[in-house]
ChimeraX commands (.cxc) that place a marker at each C-alpha (Angstrom):
marker #1 position 137.51,-23.90,24.90 radius 0.5
marker #1 position 137.02,-25.43,21.53 radius 0.5
marker #1 position 134.34,-27.66,22.91 radius 0.5
marker #1 position 132.72,-24.71,24.65 radius 0.5
marker #1 position 132.39,-22.78,21.42 radius 0.5
marker #1 position 130.90,-25.79,19.62 radius 0.5
marker #1 position 128.39,-26.15,22.45 radius 0.5
marker #1 position 127.39,-22.51,22.16 radius 0.5
marker #1 position 126.98,-22.85,18.43 radius 0.5
marker #1 position 124.77,-25.90,18.79 radius 0.5
marker #1 position 122.69,-24.20,21.43 radius 0.5
marker #1 position 122.16,-21.15,19.24 radius 0.5
marker #1 position 121.13,-23.33,16.32 radius 0.5
marker #1 position 118.66,-25.22,18.38 radius 0.5
marker #1 position 117.19,-21.96,19.68 radius 0.5
marker #1 position 117.00,-20.59,16.15 radius 0.5
marker #1 position 115.39,-23.72,14.94 radius 0.5
marker #1 position 112.87,-23.63,17.79 radius 0.5
marker #1 position 112.09,-19.97,17.13 radius 0.5
marker #1 position 111.54,-20.67,13.47 radius 0.5
marker #1 position 109.27,-23.53,14.28 radius 0.5
marker #1 position 107.46,-21.33,16.67 radius 0.5
marker #1 position 107.08,-18.69,13.99 radius 0.5
marker #1 position 105.89,-21.27,11.51 radius 0.5
marker #1 position 103.48,-22.59,14.05 radius 0.5
marker #1 position 102.25,-19.12,14.70 radius 0.5
marker #1 position 101.68,-18.50,11.00 radius 0.5
marker #1 position 99.77,-21.73,10.65 radius 0.5
marker #1 position 97.71,-20.79,13.70 radius 0.5
marker #1 position 96.93,-17.39,12.15 radius 0.5
marker #1 position 95.96,-19.03,8.91 radius 0.5
marker #1 position 93.90,-21.55,10.77 radius 0.5
marker #1 position 92.28,-18.81,12.88 radius 0.5
marker #1 position 91.56,-16.74,9.77 radius 0.5
marker #1 position 89.99,-19.76,8.11 radius 0.5
marker #1 position 87.87,-20.43,11.18 radius 0.5
marker #1 position 86.85,-16.77,11.45 radius 0.5
marker #1 position 85.98,-16.77,7.77 radius 0.5
marker #1 position 83.83,-19.78,8.26 radius 0.5
marker #1 position 82.23,-18.16,11.26 radius 0.5
marker #1 position 81.48,-15.02,9.23 radius 0.5
marker #1 position 80.14,-17.09,6.39 radius 0.5
marker #1 position 77.97,-19.00,8.80 radius 0.5
marker #1 position 76.78,-15.76,10.30 radius 0.5
marker #1 position 75.90,-14.44,6.86 radius 0.5
marker #1 position 74.12,-17.63,6.06 radius 0.5
marker #1 position 72.45,-17.52,9.41 radius 0.5
marker #1 position 71.47,-13.90,8.77 radius 0.5
marker #1 position 70.13,-14.76,5.34 radius 0.5
marker #1 position 68.30,-17.70,6.76 radius 0.5
marker #1 position 66.89,-15.55,9.52 radius 0.5
marker #1 position 65.79,-12.95,6.99 radius 0.5
marker #1 position 64.12,-15.58,4.88 radius 0.5
marker #1 position 62.48,-17.06,7.94 radius 0.5
marker #1 position 61.35,-13.61,9.02 radius 0.5
marker #1 position 60.05,-12.59,5.62 radius 0.5
marker #1 position 58.31,-15.84,4.77 radius 0.5
marker #1 position 55.52,-15.44,7.34 radius 0.5
marker #1 position 54.84,-11.91,6.07 radius 0.5
marker #1 position 54.35,-13.23,2.57 radius 0.5
marker #1 position 52.02,-15.89,3.93 radius 0.5
marker #1 position 50.12,-13.20,5.91 radius 0.5
marker #1 position 49.66,-11.13,2.76 radius 0.5
marker #1 position 48.30,-14.15,1.03 radius 0.5
marker #1 position 45.92,-14.79,3.93 radius 0.5
marker #1 position 44.72,-11.19,3.90 radius 0.5
marker #1 position 43.98,-11.27,0.19 radius 0.5
marker #1 position 40.27,-11.78,-0.62 radius 0.5
marker #1 position 39.52,-15.34,-1.35 radius 0.5
marker #1 position 38.10,-16.00,-4.74 radius 0.5
marker #1 position 34.74,-17.65,-4.36 radius 0.5
marker #1 position 34.18,-20.71,-6.40 radius 0.5
marker #1 position 32.16,-19.95,-9.50 radius 0.5
marker #1 position 28.63,-21.25,-9.41 radius 0.5
marker #1 position 27.65,-23.33,-12.28 radius 0.5
marker #1 position 24.53,-22.03,-14.02 radius 0.5
marker #1 position 22.34,-24.90,-15.06 radius 0.5
marker #1 position 21.77,-24.89,-18.77 radius 0.5
marker #1 position 18.19,-25.57,-19.76 radius 0.5
marker #1 position 18.19,-27.62,-22.88 radius 0.5
marker #1 position 16.31,-25.92,-25.66 radius 0.5
marker #1 position 16.00,-26.35,-29.33 radius 0.5
marker #1 position 14.71,-22.92,-30.23 radius 0.5
marker #1 position 14.75,-19.81,-28.00 radius 0.5
marker #1 position 12.06,-18.16,-30.11 radius 0.5
marker #1 position 9.84,-21.16,-29.58 radius 0.5
marker #1 position 10.38,-20.89,-25.83 radius 0.5
marker #1 position 9.53,-17.19,-25.91 radius 0.5
marker #1 position 6.35,-17.97,-27.80 radius 0.5
marker #1 position 5.42,-20.68,-25.33 radius 0.5
marker #1 position 5.96,-18.24,-22.44 radius 0.5
marker #1 position 3.79,-15.56,-24.03 radius 0.5
marker #1 position 1.10,-18.10,-24.79 radius 0.5
marker #1 position 0.71,-18.96,-21.09 radius 0.5
marker #1 position -2.55,-17.29,-19.96 radius 0.5
marker #1 position -2.08,-14.80,-17.11 radius 0.5
marker #1 position -5.19,-14.38,-14.96 radius 0.5
marker #1 position -6.38,-10.79,-15.04 radius 0.5
marker #1 position -6.66,-9.01,-11.70 radius 0.5
marker #1 position -10.23,-8.17,-10.82 radius 0.5
marker #1 position -10.61,-4.41,-10.24 radius 0.5
marker #1 position -11.75,-3.36,-6.77 radius 0.5
marker #1 position -14.52,-1.22,-8.28 radius 0.5
marker #1 position -16.53,-1.86,-11.42 radius 0.5
marker #1 position -16.82,1.91,-11.90 radius 0.5
marker #1 position -14.64,4.77,-10.71 radius 0.5
marker #1 position -16.69,7.31,-8.72 radius 0.5
marker #1 position -13.72,9.53,-7.85 radius 0.5
marker #1 position -14.91,12.68,-9.66 radius 0.5
marker #1 position -18.27,12.58,-7.88 radius 0.5
marker #1 position -16.53,11.87,-4.57 radius 0.5
marker #1 position -14.43,15.02,-5.05 radius 0.5
marker #1 position -17.54,17.10,-5.75 radius 0.5
marker #1 position -19.57,16.06,-2.70 radius 0.5
marker #1 position -16.52,16.24,-0.46 radius 0.5
marker #1 position -16.14,19.88,-1.58 radius 0.5
marker #1 position -19.75,21.07,-1.70 radius 0.5
marker #1 position -21.58,18.95,0.92 radius 0.5
marker #1 position -21.04,19.41,4.65 radius 0.5
marker #1 position -20.82,16.58,7.17 radius 0.5
marker #1 position -24.37,17.45,8.24 radius 0.5
marker #1 position -25.59,17.05,4.64 radius 0.5
marker #1 position -26.08,20.74,3.79 radius 0.5
marker #1 position -25.47,21.35,0.09 radius 0.5
marker #1 position -23.66,24.34,-1.41 radius 0.5
marker #1 position -25.61,24.57,-4.67 radius 0.5
marker #1 position -23.84,27.79,-5.68 radius 0.5
marker #1 position -20.50,25.98,-5.49 radius 0.5
marker #1 position -21.92,23.02,-7.37 radius 0.5
marker #1 position -23.13,25.32,-10.12 radius 0.5
marker #1 position -19.63,26.78,-10.56 radius 0.5
marker #1 position -18.43,23.22,-11.18 radius 0.5
marker #1 position -21.52,22.00,-12.99 radius 0.5
marker #1 position -19.55,20.75,-16.00 radius 0.5
marker #1 position -17.71,18.23,-13.80 radius 0.5
marker #1 position -21.01,16.91,-12.43 radius 0.5
marker #1 position -22.40,16.52,-15.95 radius 0.5
marker #1 position -19.24,14.76,-17.11 radius 0.5
marker #1 position -19.66,12.29,-14.28 radius 0.5
marker #1 position -23.30,11.61,-15.22 radius 0.5
marker #1 position -22.22,11.14,-18.85 radius 0.5
marker #1 position -19.58,8.63,-17.73 radius 0.5
marker #1 position -22.30,6.75,-15.82 radius 0.5
marker #1 position -24.31,6.56,-19.03 radius 0.5
marker #1 position -21.34,5.09,-20.91 radius 0.5
marker #1 position -20.68,2.43,-18.26 radius 0.5
marker #1 position -23.95,0.75,-17.38 radius 0.5
marker #1 position -23.93,-2.12,-14.86 radius 0.5
marker #1 position -23.66,-5.62,-16.35 radius 0.5
marker #1 position -24.44,-9.10,-15.06 radius 0.5
marker #1 position -20.80,-9.46,-14.00 radius 0.5
marker #1 position -21.09,-6.59,-11.50 radius 0.5
marker #1 position -21.52,-7.45,-7.83 radius 0.5
marker #1 position -24.58,-6.33,-5.90 radius 0.5
marker #1 position -22.34,-3.85,-4.06 radius 0.5
marker #1 position -21.12,-2.34,-7.34 radius 0.5
marker #1 position -24.72,-1.96,-8.54 radius 0.5
marker #1 position -25.86,-0.41,-5.26 radius 0.5
marker #1 position -23.03,2.12,-5.34 radius 0.5
marker #1 position -23.65,2.93,-9.01 radius 0.5
marker #1 position -27.41,3.52,-8.76 radius 0.5
marker #1 position -27.37,5.46,-5.47 radius 0.5
marker #1 position -24.60,7.76,-6.74 radius 0.5
marker #1 position -26.54,8.16,-10.00 radius 0.5
marker #1 position -29.74,9.09,-8.16 radius 0.5
marker #1 position -28.00,11.65,-5.95 radius 0.5
marker #1 position -25.96,13.19,-8.78 radius 0.5
marker #1 position -29.07,13.52,-10.96 radius 0.5
marker #1 position -31.04,15.11,-8.10 radius 0.5
marker #1 position -28.35,17.78,-7.69 radius 0.5
marker #1 position -28.34,18.27,-11.48 radius 0.5
marker #1 position -32.14,18.67,-11.42 radius 0.5
marker #1 position -31.87,21.38,-8.74 radius 0.5
marker #1 position -29.15,23.20,-10.70 radius 0.5
marker #1 position -31.33,23.19,-13.86 radius 0.5
marker #1 position -33.96,25.12,-11.88 radius 0.5
marker #1 position -31.78,27.03,-9.41 radius 0.5
marker #1 position -32.41,29.23,-7.47 radius 0.5
marker #1 position -35.49,27.75,-5.80 radius 0.5
marker #1 position -36.82,27.10,-2.31 radius 0.5
marker #1 position -37.93,23.49,-2.67 radius 0.5
marker #1 position -37.69,20.59,-5.08 radius 0.5
marker #1 position -41.48,20.68,-5.17 radius 0.5
marker #1 position -41.25,24.02,-6.99 radius 0.5
marker #1 position -40.25,21.95,-10.01 radius 0.5
marker #1 position -43.07,20.43,-12.07 radius 0.5
marker #1 position -43.04,16.63,-11.74 radius 0.5
marker #1 position -39.44,16.56,-10.41 radius 0.5
marker #1 position -39.17,12.78,-10.10 radius 0.5
marker #1 position -40.74,12.07,-13.49 radius 0.5
marker #1 position -38.44,14.20,-15.68 radius 0.5
marker #1 position -36.22,12.19,-18.06 radius 0.5
marker #1 position -33.09,14.29,-18.49 radius 0.5
marker #1 position -30.42,11.61,-18.16 radius 0.5
marker #1 position -29.41,9.06,-20.76 radius 0.5
marker #1 position -27.84,5.88,-19.38 radius 0.5
marker #1 position -26.91,3.45,-22.11 radius 0.5
marker #1 position -29.60,3.61,-24.78 radius 0.5
marker #1 position -32.36,4.86,-22.50 radius 0.5
marker #1 position -33.39,8.02,-20.70 radius 0.5
marker #1 position -34.07,7.58,-16.98 radius 0.5
marker #1 position -35.95,9.56,-14.35 radius 0.5
marker #1 position -35.55,9.49,-10.56 radius 0.5
marker #1 position -38.74,7.51,-9.97 radius 0.5
marker #1 position -37.54,4.65,-12.15 radius 0.5
marker #1 position -34.14,4.43,-10.45 radius 0.5
marker #1 position -35.69,4.47,-6.97 radius 0.5
marker #1 position -38.72,2.22,-7.41 radius 0.5
marker #1 position -37.83,-0.12,-10.26 radius 0.5
marker #1 position -34.11,-0.62,-9.55 radius 0.5
marker #1 position -32.99,0.25,-6.02 radius 0.5
marker #1 position -36.05,-0.89,-4.04 radius 0.5
marker #1 position -36.10,-4.18,-5.92 radius 0.5
marker #1 position -32.59,-4.94,-4.66 radius 0.5
marker #1 position -34.20,-5.78,-1.30 radius 0.5
marker #1 position -32.21,-3.51,1.02 radius 0.5
marker #1 position -34.39,-1.02,2.95 radius 0.5
marker #1 position -31.28,0.97,3.89 radius 0.5
marker #1 position -31.22,2.50,0.40 radius 0.5
marker #1 position -33.84,4.99,1.71 radius 0.5
marker #1 position -31.09,6.47,3.89 radius 0.5
marker #1 position -28.66,6.56,0.97 radius 0.5
marker #1 position -30.66,8.44,-1.66 radius 0.5
marker #1 position -31.47,12.11,-1.11 radius 0.5
marker #1 position -34.46,14.17,-2.30 radius 0.5
marker #1 position -32.78,17.56,-1.79 radius 0.5
marker #1 position -35.05,18.34,1.17 radius 0.5
marker #1 position -34.49,18.99,4.87 radius 0.5
marker #1 position -36.50,16.00,6.11 radius 0.5
marker #1 position -34.70,13.59,3.78 radius 0.5
marker #1 position -31.80,11.57,5.15 radius 0.5
marker #1 position -28.81,13.94,4.70 radius 0.5
marker #1 position -26.81,13.66,1.50 radius 0.5
marker #1 position -23.58,11.74,2.16 radius 0.5
marker #1 position -20.48,13.86,1.56 radius 0.5
marker #1 position -18.62,11.01,-0.10 radius 0.5
marker #1 position -19.36,8.68,-2.99 radius 0.5
marker #1 position -20.70,5.20,-2.39 radius 0.5
marker #1 position -18.22,2.53,-3.41 radius 0.5
marker #1 position -18.56,-1.23,-3.70 radius 0.5
marker #1 position -15.87,-1.73,-1.06 radius 0.5
marker #1 position -17.62,0.47,1.53 radius 0.5
marker #1 position -21.30,0.56,0.61 radius 0.5
marker #1 position -22.50,-1.88,3.29 radius 0.5
marker #1 position -20.70,0.02,6.05 radius 0.5
marker #1 position -21.82,3.37,4.59 radius 0.5
marker #1 position -25.48,2.33,4.60 radius 0.5
marker #1 position -25.22,1.00,8.14 radius 0.5
marker #1 position -23.72,4.31,9.29 radius 0.5
marker #1 position -26.43,6.32,7.50 radius 0.5
marker #1 position -29.23,4.16,8.94 radius 0.5
marker #1 position -27.93,4.53,12.48 radius 0.5
marker #1 position -27.39,8.27,12.03 radius 0.5
marker #1 position -30.86,8.89,10.63 radius 0.5
marker #1 position -32.79,6.77,13.12 radius 0.5
marker #1 position -31.09,8.57,16.05 radius 0.5
marker #1 position -31.32,12.05,14.51 radius 0.5
marker #1 position -33.59,13.98,16.93 radius 0.5
marker #1 position -34.46,16.56,14.24 radius 0.5
marker #1 position -36.01,13.83,12.13 radius 0.5
marker #1 position -37.13,11.21,14.68 radius 0.5
marker #1 position -38.14,11.39,18.33 radius 0.5
marker #1 position -37.76,8.06,20.07 radius 0.5
marker #1 position -38.60,6.94,23.61 radius 0.5
marker #1 position -39.24,3.45,24.96 radius 0.5
marker #1 position -43.04,3.77,24.83 radius 0.5
marker #1 position -43.63,6.43,22.21 radius 0.5
marker #1 position -42.07,7.23,18.83 radius 0.5
marker #1 position -42.59,10.11,16.42 radius 0.5
marker #1 position -40.78,9.11,13.25 radius 0.5
marker #1 position -40.16,10.18,9.65 radius 0.5
marker #1 position -42.85,9.71,6.98 radius 0.5
marker #1 position -40.28,7.57,5.17 radius 0.5
marker #1 position -41.17,4.72,7.55 radius 0.5
marker #1 position -44.81,5.16,6.51 radius 0.5
marker #1 position -44.42,5.60,2.75 radius 0.5
marker #1 position -42.08,2.62,2.44 radius 0.5
marker #1 position -43.32,0.51,5.37 radius 0.5
marker #1 position -43.31,-2.61,3.18 radius 0.5
marker #1 position -39.52,-2.30,2.71 radius 0.5
marker #1 position -38.93,-2.03,6.46 radius 0.5
marker #1 position -41.11,-5.02,7.34 radius 0.5
marker #1 position -39.22,-7.74,5.48 radius 0.5
marker #1 position -37.77,-9.10,8.76 radius 0.5
marker #1 position -40.46,-8.08,11.24 radius 0.5
marker #1 position -42.22,-4.84,12.10 radius 0.5
marker #1 position -41.08,-1.27,11.56 radius 0.5
marker #1 position -40.25,-1.12,15.29 radius 0.5
marker #1 position -38.08,-4.23,14.88 radius 0.5
marker #1 position -36.19,-2.45,12.15 radius 0.5
marker #1 position -35.80,0.70,14.25 radius 0.5
marker #1 position -34.50,-1.33,17.20 radius 0.5
marker #1 position -31.66,-2.61,14.97 radius 0.5
marker #1 position -30.22,0.93,14.97 radius 0.5
marker #1 position -31.91,2.87,17.79 radius 0.5
marker #1 position -29.82,3.86,20.79 radius 0.5
marker #1 position -33.04,3.77,22.83 radius 0.5
marker #1 position -34.74,0.34,22.94 radius 0.5
marker #1 position -38.36,0.64,21.77 radius 0.5
marker #1 position -41.16,-1.48,23.20 radius 0.5
marker #1 position -43.06,-3.55,20.65 radius 0.5
marker #1 position -46.34,-1.84,21.60 radius 0.5
marker #1 position -44.97,1.70,21.69 radius 0.5
marker #1 position -47.30,4.44,20.44 radius 0.5
marker #1 position -46.41,5.54,16.93 radius 0.5
marker #1 position -47.03,8.68,14.89 radius 0.5
marker #1 position -45.30,10.35,11.90 radius 0.5
marker #1 position -43.70,13.78,11.64 radius 0.5
marker #1 position -44.65,16.39,9.07 radius 0.5
marker #1 position -42.25,16.34,6.16 radius 0.5
marker #1 position -40.19,19.47,5.53 radius 0.5
marker #1 position -39.57,19.90,1.78 radius 0.5
marker #1 position -37.34,22.97,2.14 radius 0.5
marker #1 position -34.14,22.83,0.10 radius 0.5
marker #1 position -31.28,21.15,2.00 radius 0.5
marker #1 position -28.83,24.03,1.87 radius 0.5
marker link #1:1,2 radius 0.2
marker link #1:2,3 radius 0.2
marker link #1:3,4 radius 0.2
marker link #1:4,5 radius 0.2
marker link #1:5,6 radius 0.2
marker link #1:6,7 radius 0.2
marker link #1:7,8 radius 0.2
marker link #1:8,9 radius 0.2
marker link #1:9,10 radius 0.2
marker link #1:10,11 radius 0.2
marker link #1:11,12 radius 0.2
marker link #1:12,13 radius 0.2
marker link #1:13,14 radius 0.2
marker link #1:14,15 radius 0.2
marker link #1:15,16 radius 0.2
marker link #1:16,17 radius 0.2
marker link #1:17,18 radius 0.2
marker link #1:18,19 radius 0.2
marker link #1:19,20 radius 0.2
marker link #1:20,21 radius 0.2
marker link #1:21,22 radius 0.2
marker link #1:22,23 radius 0.2
marker link #1:23,24 radius 0.2
marker link #1:24,25 radius 0.2
marker link #1:25,26 radius 0.2
marker link #1:26,27 radius 0.2
marker link #1:27,28 radius 0.2
marker link #1:28,29 radius 0.2
marker link #1:29,30 radius 0.2
marker link #1:30,31 radius 0.2
marker link #1:31,32 radius 0.2
marker link #1:32,33 radius 0.2
marker link #1:33,34 radius 0.2
marker link #1:34,35 radius 0.2
marker link #1:35,36 radius 0.2
marker link #1:36,37 radius 0.2
marker link #1:37,38 radius 0.2
marker link #1:38,39 radius 0.2
marker link #1:39,40 radius 0.2
marker link #1:40,41 radius 0.2
marker link #1:41,42 radius 0.2
marker link #1:42,43 radius 0.2
marker link #1:43,44 radius 0.2
marker link #1:44,45 radius 0.2
marker link #1:45,46 radius 0.2
marker link #1:46,47 radius 0.2
marker link #1:47,48 radius 0.2
marker link #1:48,49 radius 0.2
marker link #1:49,50 radius 0.2
marker link #1:50,51 radius 0.2
marker link #1:51,52 radius 0.2
marker link #1:52,53 radius 0.2
marker link #1:53,54 radius 0.2
marker link #1:54,55 radius 0.2
marker link #1:55,56 radius 0.2
marker link #1:56,57 radius 0.2
marker link #1:57,58 radius 0.2
marker link #1:58,59 radius 0.2
marker link #1:59,60 radius 0.2
marker link #1:60,61 radius 0.2
marker link #1:61,62 radius 0.2
marker link #1:62,63 radius 0.2
marker link #1:63,64 radius 0.2
marker link #1:64,65 radius 0.2
marker link #1:65,66 radius 0.2
marker link #1:66,67 radius 0.2
marker link #1:67,68 radius 0.2
marker link #1:68,69 radius 0.2
marker link #1:69,70 radius 0.2
marker link #1:70,71 radius 0.2
marker link #1:71,72 radius 0.2
marker link #1:72,73 radius 0.2
marker link #1:73,74 radius 0.2
marker link #1:74,75 radius 0.2
marker link #1:75,76 radius 0.2
marker link #1:76,77 radius 0.2
marker link #1:77,78 radius 0.2
marker link #1:78,79 radius 0.2
marker link #1:79,80 radius 0.2
marker link #1:80,81 radius 0.2
marker link #1:81,82 radius 0.2
marker link #1:82,83 radius 0.2
marker link #1:83,84 radius 0.2
marker link #1:84,85 radius 0.2
marker link #1:85,86 radius 0.2
marker link #1:86,87 radius 0.2
marker link #1:87,88 radius 0.2
marker link #1:88,89 radius 0.2
marker link #1:89,90 radius 0.2
marker link #1:90,91 radius 0.2
marker link #1:91,92 radius 0.2
marker link #1:92,93 radius 0.2
marker link #1:93,94 radius 0.2
marker link #1:94,95 radius 0.2
marker link #1:95,96 radius 0.2
marker link #1:96,97 radius 0.2
marker link #1:97,98 radius 0.2
marker link #1:98,99 radius 0.2
marker link #1:99,100 radius 0.2
marker link #1:100,101 radius 0.2
marker link #1:101,102 radius 0.2
marker link #1:102,103 radius 0.2
marker link #1:103,104 radius 0.2
marker link #1:104,105 radius 0.2
marker link #1:105,106 radius 0.2
marker link #1:106,107 radius 0.2
marker link #1:107,108 radius 0.2
marker link #1:108,109 radius 0.2
marker link #1:109,110 radius 0.2
marker link #1:110,111 radius 0.2
marker link #1:111,112 radius 0.2
marker link #1:112,113 radius 0.2
marker link #1:113,114 radius 0.2
marker link #1:114,115 radius 0.2
marker link #1:115,116 radius 0.2
marker link #1:116,117 radius 0.2
marker link #1:117,118 radius 0.2
marker link #1:118,119 radius 0.2
marker link #1:119,120 radius 0.2
marker link #1:120,121 radius 0.2
marker link #1:121,122 radius 0.2
marker link #1:122,123 radius 0.2
marker link #1:123,124 radius 0.2
marker link #1:124,125 radius 0.2
marker link #1:125,126 radius 0.2
marker link #1:126,127 radius 0.2
marker link #1:127,128 radius 0.2
marker link #1:128,129 radius 0.2
marker link #1:129,130 radius 0.2
marker link #1:130,131 radius 0.2
marker link #1:131,132 radius 0.2
marker link #1:132,133 radius 0.2
marker link #1:133,134 radius 0.2
marker link #1:134,135 radius 0.2
marker link #1:135,136 radius 0.2
marker link #1:136,137 radius 0.2
marker link #1:137,138 radius 0.2
marker link #1:138,139 radius 0.2
marker link #1:139,140 radius 0.2
marker link #1:140,141 radius 0.2
marker link #1:141,142 radius 0.2
marker link #1:142,143 radius 0.2
marker link #1:143,144 radius 0.2
marker link #1:144,145 radius 0.2
marker link #1:145,146 radius 0.2
marker link #1:146,147 radius 0.2
marker link #1:147,148 radius 0.2
marker link #1:148,149 radius 0.2
marker link #1:149,150 radius 0.2
marker link #1:150,151 radius 0.2
marker link #1:151,152 radius 0.2
marker link #1:152,153 radius 0.2
marker link #1:153,154 radius 0.2
marker link #1:154,155 radius 0.2
marker link #1:155,156 radius 0.2
marker link #1:156,157 radius 0.2
marker link #1:157,158 radius 0.2
marker link #1:158,159 radius 0.2
marker link #1:159,160 radius 0.2
marker link #1:160,161 radius 0.2
marker link #1:161,162 radius 0.2
marker link #1:162,163 radius 0.2
marker link #1:163,164 radius 0.2
marker link #1:164,165 radius 0.2
marker link #1:165,166 radius 0.2
marker link #1:166,167 radius 0.2
marker link #1:167,168 radius 0.2
marker link #1:168,169 radius 0.2
marker link #1:169,170 radius 0.2
marker link #1:170,171 radius 0.2
marker link #1:171,172 radius 0.2
marker link #1:172,173 radius 0.2
marker link #1:173,174 radius 0.2
marker link #1:174,175 radius 0.2
marker link #1:175,176 radius 0.2
marker link #1:176,177 radius 0.2
marker link #1:177,178 radius 0.2
marker link #1:178,179 radius 0.2
marker link #1:179,180 radius 0.2
marker link #1:180,181 radius 0.2
marker link #1:181,182 radius 0.2
marker link #1:182,183 radius 0.2
marker link #1:183,184 radius 0.2
marker link #1:184,185 radius 0.2
marker link #1:185,186 radius 0.2
marker link #1:186,187 radius 0.2
marker link #1:187,188 radius 0.2
marker link #1:188,189 radius 0.2
marker link #1:189,190 radius 0.2
marker link #1:190,191 radius 0.2
marker link #1:191,192 radius 0.2
marker link #1:192,193 radius 0.2
marker link #1:193,194 radius 0.2
marker link #1:194,195 radius 0.2
marker link #1:195,196 radius 0.2
marker link #1:196,197 radius 0.2
marker link #1:197,198 radius 0.2
marker link #1:198,199 radius 0.2
marker link #1:199,200 radius 0.2
marker link #1:200,201 radius 0.2
marker link #1:201,202 radius 0.2
marker link #1:202,203 radius 0.2
marker link #1:203,204 radius 0.2
marker link #1:204,205 radius 0.2
marker link #1:205,206 radius 0.2
marker link #1:206,207 radius 0.2
marker link #1:207,208 radius 0.2
marker link #1:208,209 radius 0.2
marker link #1:209,210 radius 0.2
marker link #1:210,211 radius 0.2
marker link #1:211,212 radius 0.2
marker link #1:212,213 radius 0.2
marker link #1:213,214 radius 0.2
marker link #1:214,215 radius 0.2
marker link #1:215,216 radius 0.2
marker link #1:216,217 radius 0.2
marker link #1:217,218 radius 0.2
marker link #1:218,219 radius 0.2
marker link #1:219,220 radius 0.2
marker link #1:220,221 radius 0.2
marker link #1:221,222 radius 0.2
marker link #1:222,223 radius 0.2
marker link #1:223,224 radius 0.2
marker link #1:224,225 radius 0.2
marker link #1:225,226 radius 0.2
marker link #1:226,227 radius 0.2
marker link #1:227,228 radius 0.2
marker link #1:228,229 radius 0.2
marker link #1:229,230 radius 0.2
marker link #1:230,231 radius 0.2
marker link #1:231,232 radius 0.2
marker link #1:232,233 radius 0.2
marker link #1:233,234 radius 0.2
marker link #1:234,235 radius 0.2
marker link #1:235,236 radius 0.2
marker link #1:236,237 radius 0.2
marker link #1:237,238 radius 0.2
marker link #1:238,239 radius 0.2
marker link #1:239,240 radius 0.2
marker link #1:240,241 radius 0.2
marker link #1:241,242 radius 0.2
marker link #1:242,243 radius 0.2
marker link #1:243,244 radius 0.2
marker link #1:244,245 radius 0.2
marker link #1:245,246 radius 0.2
marker link #1:246,247 radius 0.2
marker link #1:247,248 radius 0.2
marker link #1:248,249 radius 0.2
marker link #1:249,250 radius 0.2
marker link #1:250,251 radius 0.2
marker link #1:251,252 radius 0.2
marker link #1:252,253 radius 0.2
marker link #1:253,254 radius 0.2
marker link #1:254,255 radius 0.2
marker link #1:255,256 radius 0.2
marker link #1:256,257 radius 0.2
marker link #1:257,258 radius 0.2
marker link #1:258,259 radius 0.2
marker link #1:259,260 radius 0.2
marker link #1:260,261 radius 0.2
marker link #1:261,262 radius 0.2
marker link #1:262,263 radius 0.2
marker link #1:263,264 radius 0.2
marker link #1:264,265 radius 0.2
marker link #1:265,266 radius 0.2
marker link #1:266,267 radius 0.2
marker link #1:267,268 radius 0.2
marker link #1:268,269 radius 0.2
marker link #1:269,270 radius 0.2
marker link #1:270,271 radius 0.2
marker link #1:271,272 radius 0.2
marker link #1:272,273 radius 0.2
marker link #1:273,274 radius 0.2
marker link #1:274,275 radius 0.2
marker link #1:275,276 radius 0.2
marker link #1:276,277 radius 0.2
marker link #1:277,278 radius 0.2
marker link #1:278,279 radius 0.2
marker link #1:279,280 radius 0.2
marker link #1:280,281 radius 0.2
marker link #1:281,282 radius 0.2
marker link #1:282,283 radius 0.2
marker link #1:283,284 radius 0.2
marker link #1:284,285 radius 0.2
marker link #1:285,286 radius 0.2
marker link #1:286,287 radius 0.2
marker link #1:287,288 radius 0.2
marker link #1:288,289 radius 0.2
marker link #1:289,290 radius 0.2
marker link #1:290,291 radius 0.2
marker link #1:291,292 radius 0.2
marker link #1:292,293 radius 0.2
marker link #1:293,294 radius 0.2
marker link #1:294,295 radius 0.2
marker link #1:295,296 radius 0.2
marker link #1:296,297 radius 0.2
marker link #1:297,298 radius 0.2
marker link #1:298,299 radius 0.2
marker link #1:299,300 radius 0.2
marker link #1:300,301 radius 0.2
marker link #1:301,302 radius 0.2
marker link #1:302,303 radius 0.2
marker link #1:303,304 radius 0.2
marker link #1:304,305 radius 0.2
marker link #1:305,306 radius 0.2
marker link #1:306,307 radius 0.2
marker link #1:307,308 radius 0.2
marker link #1:308,309 radius 0.2
marker link #1:309,310 radius 0.2
marker link #1:310,311 radius 0.2
marker link #1:311,312 radius 0.2
marker link #1:312,313 radius 0.2
marker link #1:313,314 radius 0.2
marker link #1:314,315 radius 0.2
marker link #1:315,316 radius 0.2
view
């Protein structure tokens, strides 16, 4: 019995000891588990932080990529100089070639007048001209203050003198208006009303001593004697840029004008102009050769020729 009790006591102690160890072991396991869990949490936090950093970093880089790139500054070459004022002087001293004007004289005011008071057919509104007579006289005065010089081209001179002749003829009519014909005026082409430069001119001098001597027979279609049988007055001013084309147009128009010339292949009845100034039209052949340059109907060299009566009625 005694031994039985001792055995029980030993057994109980062993069990107690085992239980305690088990408890101790359990505590250590808990501690160990807690430590492991803590580490896991810490790792997760670190992993989270790392993930955040890794996620945010590309966005920062993207913002930087989206930002406008600063272009490299261009270096401005420095020109060595000792004195800026000297350079400025040198620049101003460099001669700049002057642009040559298209026209030696501006015929705009006369162009406006004939465009307003002359029809396309060449009929002149002298009443309208008289209402604006001061403008016409101002134009003639400007002609007198700007005479042609040796530097003017032939085209500038042609335009100047034909416009002068026509403007002065209108002025002559207005000085004597109303009238039925320019021939109602005493010595109409010999009157010296117009001062150009230091000299007074008449229409005869401009036509015979200036224009005809320029060697272009077409001027006879450009100047107007204020009469029906004359080549019609052009309703625009002659200009250096257009004068050659203008004279060609007027020559063709006049030659083929059936009111002033009747042309067939074998017979022609033409204006007295081709008789009075035959010498001018024969510089490159016969009068018929000249006519054939512009005639729509070819004329035979031996065609019969006669001249029309000249109608001096006012061209209105």
